[in-house]
C-alpha positions as CSV (number, residue, x, y, z in Angstrom):
1,M,60.3,74.8,-81.9
2,K,59.0,75.4,-85.4
3,R,55.8,74.6,-87.2
4,Y,55.9,71.2,-88.9
5,E,58.7,69.8,-86.7
6,I,58.2,66.3,-85.4
7,R,59.0,66.0,-81.8
8,W,58.6,63.5,-79.0
9,A,55.9,64.4,-76.6
10,E,54.5,63.0,-73.3
11,L,50.7,63.0,-73.7
12,E,49.8,61.5,-70.3
13,P,47.6,62.1,-68.4
14,V,44.7,61.8,-70.9
15,L,40.9,61.6,-70.6
16,G,38.5,59.5,-72.6
17,S,39.7,58.6,-76.1
18,E,42.6,61.0,-76.3
19,M,45.9,59.5,-77.7
20,A,48.2,58.6,-74.8
21,K,51.8,57.7,-73.9
22,R,55.0,59.1,-75.2
23,R,54.8,59.5,-79.0
24,P,55.9,61.6,-81.9
25,V,53.8,64.7,-82.6
26,V,53.8,67.4,-85.4
27,V,53.7,71.0,-84.3
28,V,51.0,72.7,-86.2
29,S,50.7,76.1,-84.4
30,L,52.2,79.2,-86.1
31,D,55.8,80.0,-85.4
32,L,54.8,83.4,-84.0
33,L,52.6,81.7,-81.4
34,N,55.2,79.1,-80.7
35,E,57.7,81.9,-79.8
36,R,55.3,83.8,-77.5
37,L,53.1,81.2,-75.8
38,A,53.8,78.5,-73.2
39,T,51.7,76.1,-75.3
40,V,51.8,74.6,-78.8
41,T,49.2,72.9,-80.9
42,I,50.1,69.5,-82.1
43,C,48.8,66.5,-84.0
44,P,50.0,63.1,-82.7
45,L,51.4,60.4,-84.9
46,T,50.3,56.8,-84.8
47,T,51.5,53.6,-86.3
48,Q,48.0,52.1,-86.1
49,L,47.2,52.8,-89.7
50,H,43.7,53.5,-91.0
51,P,44.2,54.4,-94.7
52,E,40.4,54.7,-95.2
53,W,40.1,57.5,-92.6
54,R,40.0,60.9,-94.2
55,T,41.2,62.5,-91.0
56,R,44.7,60.8,-91.1
57,L,47.7,61.7,-93.3
58,P,50.2,59.0,-94.1
59,V,53.9,59.8,-93.5
60,R,57.1,58.1,-92.7
61,C,58.5,58.7,-89.2
62,G,62.0,57.3,-88.9
63,K,61.9,54.0,-90.7
64,R,58.2,53.3,-90.0
65,D,54.9,54.0,-91.7
66,A,52.8,56.3,-89.6
67,E,49.8,58.6,-89.8
68,I,49.3,62.1,-88.6
69,A,46.1,62.0,-86.6
70,A,44.5,65.4,-87.4
71,D,41.3,64.2,-85.6
72,Q,43.4,64.2,-82.4
73,I,44.6,67.8,-82.6
74,R,45.2,69.4,-79.2
75,T,47.1,72.1,-77.5
76,I,49.7,71.1,-74.9
77,S,52.3,72.7,-72.7
78,K,55.8,73.1,-74.2
79,E,57.0,71.2,-71.1
80,R,55.5,68.0,-72.6
81,L,57.8,68.3,-75.7
82,G,61.0,66.4,-76.1
83,R,63.7,66.4,-78.7
84,K,63.2,67.0,-82.4
85,I,63.2,63.9,-84.5
86,G,62.3,65.3,-87.9
87,T,60.4,67.8,-90.0
88,L,57.6,67.3,-92.5
89,S,58.6,67.7,-96.1
90,A,57.1,70.7,-98.0
91,T,54.6,68.3,-99.7
92,E,53.6,66.8,-96.4
93,A,53.2,70.2,-94.8
94,T,51.0,71.3,-97.6
95,A,48.9,68.2,-97.4
96,L,48.5,68.6,-93.6
97,R,47.5,72.3,-94.0
98,R,44.9,71.3,-96.6
99,L,43.5,68.5,-94.4
100,L,43.2,70.7,-91.3
101,T,41.5,73.4,-93.4
102,E,39.0,70.8,-94.8
103,M,38.3,69.5,-91.2
104,Y,38.2,72.8,-89.3
105,G,38.0,75.6,-91.8
106,E,35.0,76.8,-93.8
């Protein structure tokens, strides 16, 4: 698996307000880590759109409008990941990197 791939993931079980169920996720961890670790860091996608939320990045996933939920970033076992269903465009990857830096960087 590679950074910025969109894959199906099984996110159950969850606690509290974590996003649940089987859903697309974007891999955001570095490729070097993805090769060596048994885990990956992901941001889930949702079709419940909140365009006013600065923590969400609008994208198309398949034929549907969706948002990458950067506020729901988490690390999961690779065993939770399913098949690849797409890859972010270069523009989307840059926007996601910028958003994550704004949220979690200095």
